[in-house]
C-alpha positions in Angstrom: 91.0 96.6 63.0 89.4 97.4 59.6 86.2 99.4 59.2 84.1 96.3 58.6 85.1 94.9 62.0 84.5 98.2 63.6 81.0 98.5 62.3 80.3 94.9 63.4 81.7 95.7 66.8 79.4 98.8 67.0 76.4 96.4 66.3 77.5 94.0 69.0 78.6 96.5 71.6 75.1 97.6 72.6 74.1 93.9 73.0 77.2 93.2 75.1 76.7 96.3 77.2 73.1 95.5 77.9 73.8 91.9 78.6 76.7 92.9 80.8 74.6 95.4 82.8 71.7 92.9 83.2 74.2 90.2 84.2 75.8 92.5 86.7 72.5 93.6 88.1 71.3 90.0 88.3 74.5 88.8 89.9 74.5 91.7 92.4 70.8 91.1 93.2 71.4 87.4 93.7 74.4 88.0 95.9 72.5 90.6 98.0 69.6 88.2 98.3 71.9 85.4 99.3 73.6 87.6 101.9 70.2 88.5 103.4 69.2 84.8 103.5 72.5 83.9 105.1 72.0 86.7 107.7 68.5 85.4 108.6 69.8 81.8 108.7 72.7 82.8 110.9 70.4 84.8 113.2 68.0 81.9 113.5 70.9 79.5 114.3 72.2 81.9 117.0 68.8 82.3 118.4 68.3 78.5 118.6 71.7 78.2 120.3 70.7 81.0 122.7 67.6 79.1 123.7 69.6 75.9 124.1 72.0 77.7 126.4 69.3 79.2 128.5 67.7 75.8 128.9 71.0 74.3 130.1 71.4 77.1 132.6 67.8 76.6 133.7 68.4 72.9 134.3 71.5 73.7 136.3 69.6 76.4 138.2 67.0 73.8 139.2 69.7 71.5 140.6 71.4 74.4 142.4 68.1 75.5 143.9 67.6 72.0 145.4 71.0 72.3 147.1 70.5 75.9 148.2 67.1 75.0 149.8 68.4 71.9 151.6 67.9 72.6 155.3 70.3 69.9 156.3 73.3 71.8 154.7 75.1 74.7 156.1 75.9 77.6 153.8 79.5 76.5 153.4 78.4 73.0 152.7 75.8 74.2 150.2 78.4 76.4 148.4 80.8 73.5 148.2 78.1 71.2 146.9 77.2 73.7 144.2 80.8 74.0 143.2 81.1 70.2 142.9 77.8 70.1 141.0 78.9 72.8 138.4 82.3 71.2 138.0 80.7 67.9 137.1 77.9 69.2 134.9 78.6 68.8 131.2 76.6 68.8 128.0 77.4 68.2 124.4 81.0 67.7 123.3 82.5 70.6 125.2 79.8 72.2 127.3 80.7 73.1 130.9 79.7 75.6 133.6 81.6 78.3 135.3 81.0 80.4 138.4 82.4 83.8 139.7 81.8 86.0 142.7 80.8 89.6 142.2 84.3 90.8 142.5 85.5 88.5 139.7 87.0 85.7 141.8 86.7 82.4 139.8 84.9 79.8 141.8 84.4 77.0 139.2 86.2 76.3 136.0 86.4 72.6 135.0 88.6 73.1 131.8 91.2 75.5 133.4 91.4 74.5 137.1 94.3 76.9 137.7 91.8 79.8 137.3 90.0 78.8 140.5 90.6 81.3 143.2 92.1 83.9 140.9 90.8 87.5 140.5 89.7 87.6 136.8 87.6 90.8 137.1 90.0 92.7 134.6 90.5 89.6 132.4 90.4 90.4 128.7 90.3 88.2 125.6 92.6 88.8 122.7 90.2 91.5 121.3 90.3 93.5 124.5 86.9 92.4 125.6 86.5 92.4 129.4 84.3 89.4 129.3 84.0 88.7 133.1 82.7 92.2 133.7 80.2 91.9 130.9 79.0 88.5 132.1 78.6 89.8 135.6 76.6 92.8 134.2 74.3 90.4 132.2 73.8 88.2 135.2 73.0 91.1 137.5 70.3 92.2 135.0 68.4 88.9 135.5 70.4 86.9 133.0 71.8 87.6 129.6 74.1 86.8 126.7 77.6 87.9 125.8 80.0 87.0 122.9 83.7 86.7 123.6 86.8 84.7 122.6 87.9 81.7 124.7 90.1 78.6 124.5 88.3 75.5 123.3 89.3 72.2 124.8 91.0 69.8 124.3 93.4 71.7 122.0 92.7 75.0 123.8 92.5 76.9 120.5 90.8 80.3 120.7 87.3 80.4 119.2 84.3 82.7 119.2 82.0 81.8 122.0 78.5 82.8 123.1 77.9 82.7 126.9 74.8 83.0 129.1 75.1 84.0 132.7 72.7 84.4 135.6 72.9 84.6 139.4 72.7 82.2 142.3 70.6 84.5 144.3 71.5 83.7 148.0 75.2 84.3 147.4 75.1 86.6 144.3 77.3 84.2 142.5 77.4 84.6 138.7 77.3 81.3 137.0 76.7 80.3 133.4 77.9 78.3 130.4 78.6 78.9 126.7 78.9 77.3 123.4 81.4 77.8 120.6 80.1 79.4 117.4 82.3 77.5 114.9 79.5 75.1 114.3 77.3 78.0 113.3 80.0 79.5 111.1 80.5 76.0 109.5 76.8 75.7 108.7 76.6 79.2 107.3 79.8 78.6 105.2 78.2 75.4 103.8 75.0 77.3 102.8 77.1 80.2 101.4 79.2 77.8 99.4 76.0 76.3 98.0 74.7 79.8 97.1 77.9 80.8 95.5 78.0 77.6 93.4 74.5 78.2 92.2 75.1 81.8 91.4 78.3 81.0 89.6 76.7 78.2 87.5 73.8 80.6 86.6 76.3 83.3 85.6 78.3 80.8 83.5 75.1 79.7 81.8 74.1 83.3 81.0 77.6 84.0 79.7 77.5 80.9 77.5 74.2 81.8 76.0 75.5 85.4 75.4 78.7 84.1 73.8 76.7 81.8 71.5 74.4 84.6 70.6 77.3 86.9 69.8 79.0 84.3 67.6 75.8 83.8 65.7 75.4 87.5 65.2 78.9 87.8 64.0 78.5 84.9 61.5 75.2 86.2 60.3 76.5 89.7 60.0 79.6 88.6 58.0 77.4 86.4 55.7 74.9 89.1 54.9 76.8 92.4 55.0 80.3 91.5 53.7 79.8 93.2 50.3 78.0 96.3 51.9 80.8 96.6 54.4 83.4 96.7 51.6 81.5 99.5 49.9 81.2 101.3 53.2 84.9 100.9 53.8 85.7 102.5 50.5 83.3 105.4 50.8 84.2 106.0 54.4 87.9 106.0 53.4 87.3 108.6 50.8 85.3 110.7 53.3 88.2 110.4 55.8 90.7 111.5 53.2 88.5 114.5 52.3 88.2 115.3 56.0 92.0 115.0 56.4 92.6 117.4 53.5 90.0 119.8 54.9 91.7 119.5 58.3 95.1 120.2 56.8 93.8 123.3 55.1 92.2 124.5 58.2 95.4 123.8 60.2 97.4 125.7 57.6 95.1 128.7 57.7 95.0 128.7 61.5 98.7 128.3 61.8 99.3 131.1 59.3 97.0 133.4 61.2 98.8 132.6 64.5 102.2 133.1 62.9 101.5 136.1 60.8 98.7 137.7 62.8 98.7 137.1 66.5 102.4 136.4 66.8 103.4 139.6 64.9 101.1 141.6 67.1 102.6 140.1 70.2 106.1 140.9 68.9 105.0 144.5 68.2 103.6 144.7 71.7 107.0 143.3 73.1 108.9 146.1 71.2 106.5 148.7 72.7 107.1 147.4 76.2 110.9 147.4 75.7 110.7 151.0 74.3 108.7 152.0 77.4 111.3 150.4 79.7 114.1 152.3 78.0 112.2 155.6 78.3 111.5 155.0 82.0 115.2 154.0 82.6 116.2 157.3 81.1 113.8 159.3 83.2 114.3 157.3 86.4 116.4 154.3 87.2 114.1 153.5 90.1 110.7 154.0 88.6 108.2 151.5 90.2 106.7 150.5 86.9 110.1 149.1 85.6 109.7 145.8 87.6 106.2 145.2 86.3 107.2 146.0 82.7 110.2 143.6 82.8 107.9 140.9 84.2 105.4 141.6 81.4 108.2 141.4 78.8 109.3 138.0 80.1 105.7 136.7 80.1 105.2 138.1 76.6 108.4 136.3 75.4 107.0 133.0 76.8 103.7 133.7 75.1 105.4 134.3 71.8 107.3 131.1 72.0 104.2 129.1 72.9 102.2 130.7 70.0 105.1 129.8 67.6 105.1 126.2 69.0 101.4 125.9 68.6 101.6 127.2 65.1 104.4 124.7 64.3 102.4 121.8 65.8 99.3 122.7 63.7 101.2 123.0 60.4 105.0 123.6 60.0 105.3 127.0 58.3 108.3 125.7 56.3 106.0 123.3 54.4 104.1 126.1 53.0 106.9 128.6 52.6 109.7 126.4 51.2 108.1 123.0 50.4 108.6 119.4 51.7 112.2 119.0 50.8 113.4 122.2 52.5 111.2 121.5 55.5 112.7 118.1 55.9 116.3 119.4 55.5 115.6 122.0 58.2 114.2 119.3 60.5 117.2 117.0 59.8 119.7 119.8 60.3 118.2 120.6 63.7 118.3 116.9 64.6 121.9 116.5 63.6 123.0 119.6 65.4 121.2 118.5 68.6 122.2 114.9 68.7 125.4 114.7 66.5 123.7 111.8 64.6 124.4 112.0 60.8 121.4 111.8 58.6 121.4 111.1 54.9 118.3 112.1 52.9 117.5 110.7 49.5 114.6 112.8 48.1 113.3 111.6 44.8 110.0 113.4 44.7 111.1 116.4 42.7 108.6 117.2 40.0 105.7 115.6 41.9 102.7 117.6 43.1 102.4 116.0 46.5 99.1 116.6 48.2 99.1 118.6 51.5 97.9 115.7 53.6 100.7 113.5 52.3 103.3 116.2 52.9 102.1 116.6 56.4 102.1 112.8 57.0 105.6 112.5 55.7 106.8 115.4 57.9 105.2 114.0 61.0 106.4 110.5 60.3 110.0 111.9 60.0 109.6 113.8 63.3 108.4 110.7 65.2 111.1 108.5 63.7 113.8 110.9 64.7 112.4 111.3 68.2 112.3 107.5 68.6 115.9 107.2 67.3 117.1 109.9 69.6 115.5 108.3 72.7 116.0 104.6 72.1 118.1 103.6 69.1 121.7 104.5 70.3 122.5 105.0 66.6 125.1 107.3 64.9 123.7 107.3 61.3 120.2 107.5 59.9 119.1 107.0 56.3 115.8 108.5 54.9 114.5 107.7 51.5 111.6 109.2 49.7 110.6 107.9 46.2 107.6 107.2 44.1 106.4 104.1 42.3 103.1 104.2 40.3 100.5 105.9 42.5 102.5 105.3 45.7 105.0 107.4 47.6 107.5 105.2 49.3 108.8 106.4 52.7 111.6 104.6 54.5 113.8 105.4 57.5 116.7 103.1 58.6 119.2 103.5 61.4 122.2 101.5 62.5 121.2 101.4 66.2 120.8 98.6 68.6 117.4 97.5 67.4 114.8 95.6 69.4 112.5 92.6 69.5 109.3 93.7 67.7 107.3 90.9 69.4 108.1 92.4 72.8 105.0 94.5 73.8 107.2 96.8 75.9 108.6 98.3 72.7 105.2 99.0 71.2 105.1 102.6 72.3 102.5 105.2 71.6 104.8 106.7 68.9 104.7 103.6 66.7 101.0 103.4 67.2 100.5 107.0 66.2 102.6 106.5 63.0 100.7 103.4 62.0 97.3 105.1 62.5 98.5 108.3 60.7 99.4 106.2 57.7 96.3 104.1 57.7 93.9 107.0 58.0 95.0 108.2 54.5 94.8 104.7 53.1 98.5 103.8 53.3 100.3 100.8 54.7 102.9 100.8 57.5 105.5 98.2 58.4 108.3 97.9 61.0 111.3 95.6 60.9 113.9 95.5 63.6 116.3 92.9 65.1 118.4 93.3 68.2 121.9 94.5 67.2 120.9 95.2 63.6 119.1 98.5 63.7 115.5 99.3 62.7 113.6 100.0 59.5 110.3 101.8 59.2 108.5 101.8 55.8 105.3 103.4 54.6 103.5 103.3 51.3 101.4 106.4 50.9 98.8 106.6 48.0 98.4 109.8 46.1 96.8 111.0 42.8 99.2 112.3 40.3 97.9 115.9 39.8 100.5 117.5 37.6 104.2 117.7 37.0 106.2 120.8 37.6 107.9 122.3 34.5 111.3 123.5 35.0 
């Protein structure tokens, strides 16, 4: 992405962020409001169903009271008449009545006749709900509701059910009825679907308006500021290059201070500790301080190595002490010794005053290329070429490894991205070419100003 696109993105990003936040808040508020409305709607539906249940039980209670108070019937005849009555009473599509004694013996159950006479006091639904005990408790408190899971006729599929139970006072029988809640859930789902559709359509409309607005801003920005962006690109590129040079100088200074200052002091301290150890060993082989001094020496060795590594990462000392060519040869010798991969270096920059930032870029590019080749290429020979043409330094690395498909995103590692960005930040161009079975080639054109030629 070039600087012009980045600046344009910075102009649009606040708008997108604000629109995204507002859209998210609006969407969240709409969903919360819809949930609240659905909860109220479901509550009202359940309450209306509860009232309907109670009315059905009250109607059945009236019929039962007529039988109970009939003086012409004995208690046994009245009880049998009540059982017959409850067995035959129905309402709606699947409404029926049930009856239980206080100890949980089923007395009436029209849909599952085999339950009649069974002790169901400990009966549980699939959720572990002891529904008979709860219904008895509700009935003994003067009548009440309870939710549970029960088989729904005729398919006997288990569904959520709301029951209402009360007592037949003379015999302390619990009887009641219930209704399945799937109709309530179905109604709530329909309303929820309607809400979701409206919210989704509103969100799509907002996003469409936002997209059109962004497109208009992009087109307007490109039409008005194209020339200014080009100037800004050029000026910013120059500023970045100056900053890179300043950064290289600061890294060099800091690296040198670490290498020649702190590191030398640490080495001197290490020698002092070793000298103290030798003196203590002469005086006493078992001196208690020897163990601590040996540990301190090991820690100091690690610290020296870390300081050297930090110094090298900041700015390879060889670049300042011996120059680019010697630094590259040292790097390549270490690589060949470690991997047994042969490396040929063609260095045609003798006589050129290469700027520090370009030297550092070439060195780091070479490091990254060798690292990738060692890890992934499976090569046995590497060719590195450095030459100049006009105001360009040409850098090229080739290997005879197995290559890869450059269109495969799995091969676009962080190393390649870092190399590309490192080249582009100093105004250069980067390219990669590779084919499976035919090795890889990395090229970079690095701009530089010809300062002076060395005189031999």
